N, CA, C and O of each residue as an XYZ file, in Angstrom:
480
protein
N      26.771    137.949     94.115
C      25.741    136.955     94.979
C      26.441    136.687     96.095
O      27.574    136.320     95.785
N      26.234    136.713     97.486
C      27.169    136.064     98.675
C      27.942    136.954     99.183
O      27.627    138.132     99.350
N      29.036    136.436     99.469
C      30.210    137.580    100.668
C      31.004    138.048     99.559
O      31.139    137.530     98.450
N      31.504    139.092    100.017
C      32.784    139.631     99.089
C      33.824    139.044     98.734
O      34.689    139.476     97.973
N      33.768    137.568     99.514
C      34.848    136.874     99.091
C      34.317    135.646     98.025
O      34.931    135.323     97.008
N      33.361    135.192     98.371
C      32.517    134.404     97.375
C      32.104    135.307     95.872
O      31.669    134.509     95.041
N      32.132    136.601     95.394
C      32.009    137.376     94.837
C      33.301    137.580     93.802
O      33.273    137.723     92.580
N      34.301    137.549     94.594
C      36.021    137.871     93.850
C      36.072    139.212     93.745
O      36.797    139.740     92.901
N      35.320    139.913     94.578
C      35.870    141.459     94.572
C      37.225    141.814     94.571
O      37.673    142.554     93.694
N      38.078    141.255     95.673
C      39.507    141.649     95.090
C      40.503    141.421     94.202
O      41.569    142.035     94.147
N      40.008    140.191     93.241
C      40.596    140.070     92.004
C      40.051    141.225     91.092
O      40.766    142.012     90.471
N      38.627    141.208     91.103
C      38.102    142.029     90.099
C      38.874    143.531     90.319
O      39.567    144.094     89.472
N      38.625    143.925     91.415
C      39.528    145.217     91.847
C      40.676    145.527     91.618
O      41.076    146.683     91.483
N      41.348    144.508     91.548
C      42.724    144.549     90.897
C      42.750    144.867     89.634
O      43.327    145.863     89.195
N      41.980    143.852     88.802
C      42.157    143.779     87.425
C      41.449    145.128     86.800
O      41.615    145.467     85.629
N      40.659    145.830     87.718
C      40.360    147.224     87.379
C      41.136    148.495     87.593
O      41.107    149.299     86.661
N      41.681    148.742     88.441
C      42.841    149.239     89.193
C      44.485    149.133     88.502
O      45.245    150.071     88.259
N      44.645    148.088     88.356
C      45.508    147.714     87.529
C      45.501    146.458     86.216
O      45.874    145.286     86.277
N      44.901    147.267     85.014
C      44.894    146.372     83.875
C      46.452    146.080     83.653
O      47.510    146.661     83.893
N      45.993    144.737     83.001
C      47.031    144.510     82.013
C      47.218    145.010     81.096
O      46.265    145.479     80.473
N      48.941    145.162     80.462
C      49.372    146.210     79.179
C      49.801    145.388     77.925
O      50.417    144.329     78.049
N      49.589    145.707     77.181
C      50.087    144.801     76.095
C      51.378    145.138     75.609
O      51.782    146.297     75.506
N      51.926    144.275     75.355
C      53.748    144.615     74.928
C      54.118    143.920     73.516
O      54.160    142.692     73.449
N      54.405    144.791     72.299
C      54.306    144.142     71.298
C      55.946    142.701     71.537
O      56.928    142.887     72.255
N      55.752    141.824     70.935
C      56.706    140.768     71.418
C      57.288    140.292     70.021
O      56.790    140.862     69.051
N      58.375    139.227     69.730
C      58.294    138.542     68.168
C      57.111    137.687     68.240
O      56.416    137.515     69.242
N      56.923    137.088     66.907
C      56.103    136.674     66.550
C      56.271    134.995     66.675
O      55.542    134.281     65.987
N      57.298    134.390     67.612
C      57.392    133.345     67.913
C      56.317    132.900     69.024
O      56.002    133.606     69.982
N      55.782    131.571     68.741
C      54.611    131.249     69.677
C      55.828    131.047     71.369
O      57.000    130.701     71.512
N      55.014    131.371     72.080
C      55.997    130.538     73.562
C      54.807    130.596     74.744
O      54.099    131.517     75.152
N      54.921    129.186     75.099
C      54.374    128.983     76.306
C      53.706    130.277     76.992
O      54.141    131.403     76.747
N      52.755    130.083     77.758
C      52.226    130.587     78.850
C      52.998    130.616     80.191
O      53.261    129.522     80.691
N      53.447    131.894     80.919
C      54.598    131.765     82.061
C      54.430    132.526     83.259
O      54.479    133.740     83.063
N      54.252    132.182     84.400
C      53.818    132.664     85.785
C      55.259    132.650     86.620
O      55.683    131.511     86.812
N      55.860    133.441     87.005
C      56.707    133.054     88.149
C      56.023    133.029     89.581
O      56.581    132.549     90.568
N      55.147    133.421     89.590
C      54.958    133.116     90.905
C      53.099    132.488     91.020
O      52.273    132.837     90.176
N      52.762    131.612     92.126
C      51.666    131.280     92.038
C      51.160    130.934     93.788
O      51.931    130.321     94.526
N      50.054    131.327     94.184
C      49.861    131.320     95.475
C      48.443    130.454     95.630
O      47.377    130.870     95.175
N      48.587    129.200     96.334
C      47.687    127.954     96.276
C      45.658    128.685     96.907
O      44.624    128.148     96.508
N      45.687    129.851     97.830
C      44.720    130.494     98.296
C      44.083    131.755     97.815
O      44.752    132.769     97.615
N      42.854    131.702     97.638
C      42.685    132.954     96.647
C      42.262    133.645     98.442
O      41.583    134.671     98.454
N      42.520    133.278     99.274
C      42.651    134.379    100.546
C      43.711    134.972    100.523
O      43.650    135.868    101.365
N      44.858    134.968     99.914
C      46.199    135.207     99.916
C      46.367    135.858     98.247
O      46.218    135.402     97.114
N      46.880    137.564     99.026
C      47.044    138.031     97.635
C      48.415    138.558     97.850
O      48.754    139.092     98.906
N      49.344    138.365     96.633
C      50.638    138.829     96.441
C      50.347    139.937     95.600
O      49.757    140.092     94.530
N      50.907    140.614     96.365
C      51.041    142.355     96.258
C      52.237    142.507     95.426
O      52.110    143.026     94.317
N      53.536    142.060     95.888
C      54.240    142.762     95.089
C      55.016    141.663     94.985
O      54.774    140.620     95.592
N      56.361    141.899     93.919
C      57.676    140.861     94.221
C      58.777    141.834     93.673
O      58.784    142.156     92.485
N      59.762    142.320     94.621
C      60.778    142.970     94.409
C      62.225    142.599     94.228
O      62.949    142.327     95.186
N      62.752    142.593     92.595
C      63.963    142.106     92.581
C      65.035    142.916     93.497
O      64.995    144.138     93.641
N      65.966    142.090     94.072
C      67.028    142.347     94.708
C      68.351    141.684     94.034
O      68.216    140.827     93.160
N      69.581    142.091     94.452
C      71.003    141.223     93.906
C      70.559    139.981     94.749
O      70.136    139.834     95.896
N      70.878    139.013     93.528
C      70.671    137.552     93.990
C      69.527    137.117     94.799
O      69.570    136.023     95.362
N      68.425    137.948     94.909
C      67.095    137.455     95.290
C      65.703    138.473     95.457
O      65.841    139.670     95.709
N      64.803    138.048     95.341
C      63.765    138.611     95.398
C      62.809    138.519     96.428
O      62.411    137.429     96.840
N      62.342    139.810     96.952
C      61.474    139.950     98.230
C      59.934    139.412     97.355
O      59.640    139.668     96.188
N      59.099    138.573     98.405
C      57.827    138.648     97.585
C      56.650    139.480     99.454
O      56.847    139.390    100.666
N      55.692    140.083     98.694
C      55.159    140.491     99.818
C      53.790    140.156     99.562
O      53.177    140.675     98.629
N      53.107    139.038    100.594
C      52.125    139.014    100.420
C      50.761    138.819    101.867
O      50.910    138.279    102.963
N      49.762    139.359    101.397
C      48.936    139.299    102.779
C      47.816    138.594    102.482
O      47.421    138.395    101.333
N      47.095    138.067    103.831
C      45.468    137.324    103.727
C      44.600    138.769    103.620
O      44.904    139.842    104.142
N      43.525    138.489    102.851
C      42.562    139.568    102.175
C      41.352    139.267    102.686
O      40.650    140.248    102.930
N      40.885    138.182    102.929
C      39.284    137.613    103.228
C      39.463    138.162    105.422
O      38.514    138.659    106.028
N      40.383    137.967    105.867
C      39.846    138.200    107.547
C      40.041    136.506    107.857
O      39.223    136.007    108.630
N      40.895    135.796    107.386
C      40.521    134.110    107.944
C      41.812    133.392    108.564
O      42.765    134.168    108.503
N      41.981    132.784    108.849
C      43.407    132.063    109.076
C      43.407    131.170    108.109
O      42.479    130.379    107.940
N      44.683    131.232    107.232
C      44.524    130.110    106.452
C      46.375    129.857    105.885
O      47.231    130.736    105.982
N      46.576    128.673    105.407
C      47.447    128.295    104.706
C      47.585    128.342    103.894
O      46.628    127.803    103.338
N      48.612    128.867    102.852
C      48.857    128.660    101.396
C      50.352    128.667    101.285
O      51.272    129.080    101.990
N      50.216    127.867     99.784
C      51.209    127.635     99.477
C      51.820    128.522     98.285
O      51.269    128.457     97.186
N      53.068    129.444     98.484
C      53.724    129.917     97.524
C      54.759    129.298     96.296
O      55.929    129.019     96.555
N      54.261    129.150     95.141
C      55.115    128.321     94.099
C      55.578    129.323     93.261
O      54.959    130.367     93.056
N      57.039    128.931     92.593
C      57.716    129.933     92.277
C      58.386    129.318     90.634
O      57.247    128.867     90.518
N      58.823    129.065     89.850
C      59.380    128.914     88.839
C      60.932    129.379     88.962
O      61.809    128.967     88.204
N      61.169    130.391     90.134
C      62.369    130.542     89.747
C      62.981    129.625     90.613
O      62.395    128.875     91.394
N      64.816    129.770     90.345
C      65.523    129.033     91.159
C      65.784    129.387     92.432
O      66.726    130.179     92.416
N      65.432    129.198     93.445
C      65.008    129.063     94.631
C      66.354    128.326     95.345
O      66.579    127.317     94.676
N      67.082    128.411     96.162
C      67.876    127.774     96.966
C      67.568    128.165     98.228
O      68.150    127.529     99.107
N      66.571    129.318     98.704
C      66.642    129.435    100.353
C      65.618    130.628    100.016
O      65.608    131.539     99.188
N      64.481    130.057    101.381
C      63.300    130.840    101.389
C      63.504    131.304    103.061
O      63.962    130.462    103.833
N      63.049    133.023    103.693
C      63.163    132.968    104.702
C      62.007    134.408    104.926
O      61.740    135.343    104.172
N      61.489    134.029    106.393
C      60.836    135.385    106.341
C      61.521    136.621    106.542
O      62.639    136.583    107.055
N      61.089    137.547    106.262
C      61.621    139.182    106.706
C      60.769    139.662    107.329
O      59.707    139.159    107.697
N      61.533    141.556    107.631
C      60.585    142.060    108.468
C      59.885    142.987    107.115
O      59.584    142.377    106.089
N      59.699    144.254    107.202
C      58.870    145.043    106.225
C      59.817    145.700    105.533
O      59.635    145.893    104.331
N      61.138    146.215    106.251
C      62.628    146.816    105.862
C      63.367    145.761    104.838
O      64.368    146.234    104.299
N      63.004    144.281    104.449
C      63.641    143.249    104.146
C      64.706    142.949    104.971
O      65.697    142.622    104.318
N      64.894    142.939    106.378
C      65.437    142.504    106.712
C      65.580    140.835    107.027
O      64.391    140.529    106.943
N      66.226    139.689    107.308
C      65.887    138.573    107.600
C      65.583    138.124    108.674
O      66.580    138.140    109.396
N      64.507    137.623    109.306
C      64.357    137.358    110.758
C      65.256    136.251    110.918
O      65.585    135.507    109.994
N      65.632    136.156    112.063
C      66.410    135.174    112.852
C      65.428    133.788    112.717
O      65.912    132.746    112.274
N      64.415    133.848    113.019
C      63.733    132.653    112.983
C      62.938    132.360    111.895
O      62.002    131.567    111.994
N      63.213    132.910    110.888
C      62.204    133.128    109.723
C      62.834    131.886    108.912
O      62.286    131.765    107.817
N      63.655    131.108    109.112
C      63.784    129.944    107.873
C      62.558    129.175    107.427
O      61.886    128.492    108.200
N      62.263    129.348    105.915
C      61.396    128.311    105.711
C      61.739    127.704    104.703
O      62.224    128.144    103.660
N      61.392    126.271    105.117
C      61.813    125.140    104.332
C      61.206    124.478    102.621
O      60.184    123.796    102.537
N      61.837    124.753    101.724
C      61.732    124.197    100.436
C      61.011    122.911    100.198
O      61.645    121.856    100.224
N      59.498    122.931     99.926
C      59.308    121.742    100.013
C      58.514    121.708     98.299
O      58.427    122.613     97.469
N      58.031    120.281     98.250
C      57.337    120.094     96.745
C      56.218    120.884     96.602
O      55.796    121.173     95.482
N      55.781    121.200     97.447
C      54.284    122.294     97.075
C      55.008    123.784     96.595
O      54.571    124.489     95.686
N      56.193    124.079     97.409
C      56.451    125.607     97.275
C      57.094    125.581     98.806
O      57.770    124.720     99.369
N      56.492    127.184     99.358
C      57.152    127.486    100.435
C      55.924    127.459    101.508
O      55.144    128.406    101.407
N      55.730    126.772    102.232
C      54.545    126.929    103.168
C      54.079    127.771    103.933
O      54.332    127.466    105.099
N      53.392    128.893    103.816
C      53.103    130.150    104.853
C      51.721    130.043    105.653
O      50.678    129.490    105.308
N      51.967    130.599    106.588
C      50.602    130.365    107.670
C      50.196    131.987    107.816
O      50.912    132.957    108.061
N      48.772    131.885    107.568
C      48.465    133.401    107.948
C      47.219    133.496    108.674
O      46.303    132.678    108.601
N      47.248    135.044    109.717
C      45.912    135.286    110.267
C      45.381    136.130    109.988
O      46.116    136.775    109.241
N      44.189    136.758    110.153
C      43.316    137.552    109.542
C      44.323    138.850    109.129
O      45.212    139.228    109.892
N      44.086    139.418    107.946
C      44.626    140.130    107.195
C      46.336    140.552    107.857
O      46.649    141.728    108.036
N      46.937    139.827    108.044
C      48.231    139.303    108.106
C      49.199    139.681    106.757
O      48.963    139.245    105.631
N      50.096    140.391    107.025
C      51.334    141.038    105.728
C      52.871    139.886    106.508
O      53.506    139.797    107.559
N      52.788    139.030    104.739
C      54.324    138.589    105.390
C      54.985    139.140    103.985
O      54.463    139.452    102.915
N      56.358    139.128    104.439
C      57.570    139.501    103.455
C      58.065    138.151    103.238
O      57.988    137.462    104.256
N      58.518    137.604    102.290
C      59.363    136.486    102.200
C      60.740    136.560    101.044
O      60.630    136.470     99.821
N      61.683    136.697    101.615
C      63.296    136.590    100.555
C      63.503    135.463    100.718
O      63.738    134.797    101.727
N      63.383    135.148     99.304
C      64.220    134.014     97.952
C      65.209    134.588     97.449
O      65.334    135.642     96.826
N      66.330    133.324     97.971
C      67.448    133.707     97.518
C      67.551    132.921     96.277
O      66.992    131.833     96.140
N      68.364    133.557     95.260
C      68.198    132.610     93.745
C      69.380    131.365     93.671
O      69.597    131.197     94.871
N      69.941    130.754     93.209
C      70.929    130.142     92.696
C      71.598    130.721     91.620
O      70.792    131.169     90.804
N      72.474    130.844     91.384
C      73.092    131.511     90.160
C      73.641    130.650     89.548
O      74.230    130.917     88.501
């Protein structure tokens, strides 16, 4: 019912097309853990690619809206910057690390690539 945003079409499509796979692990109980979270349902974290001493995270705005979203991570990030689709850092793309994470501004259907340099 309602719009595709209200109905949650995008997360349901991801769940259908990319189902979770169960992997056997040791029997010890461990807490749930996620490397990343995004504060807005309009923003989809499409991929996170591991690089030497860094991670590139690609996100896009999927609802056709203008939105500010916070990218949060449990990884030890020392620097964040926007980069182009070839993963080259943008000279103007430095992003401050804040308590809520990294603040990202999206226009409708915009794709952003964020380079997260990790502490060693």
